[in-house]
C-alpha positions, 0 to 999 in steps of 0.5 A: 957134428964138428965135420959138418961145421968144418965143411960149411966153413970150407964152402963159405971160404970158397964162396968168398974167394970166388966173389973176391976173384970176380970183383978184383978181376972183373971175371966171368963165371967161366973164367973163375971156374977155369982159374980154380979148376971147378965147375961153372955151376958150382961157381955160379951157385956159390956166388949167386945163392950162397954168397948172398947169405954169407956176405951181402956187400960182396954179393952185391958187387959180384951181382953187378959184375955178373949182370954187366957180363950178361949184357956184354956176352953177345959182344964177346961171342962176336969177337971170339967168332971173328978171331976163330975165322981169321985164324987167330 
């Protein structure tokens, strides 16, 4: 029973850590996953599902940043493609 509590606590801490990183750095899910060496799907689930229950205020800030990233991703994709073909 105690190991289950510790496991839940570890996940909660991880969710908060990911959320704070995204807010402080205006990071994407992909950048956050790379920084912490974890899969994008884990980061996404932690900040979009679990964080909502753990820390609603932090979730709201993260959600706003992720929505902004979603709206801007086509621009970033174009910039990346331009750099790729210019040889940068």
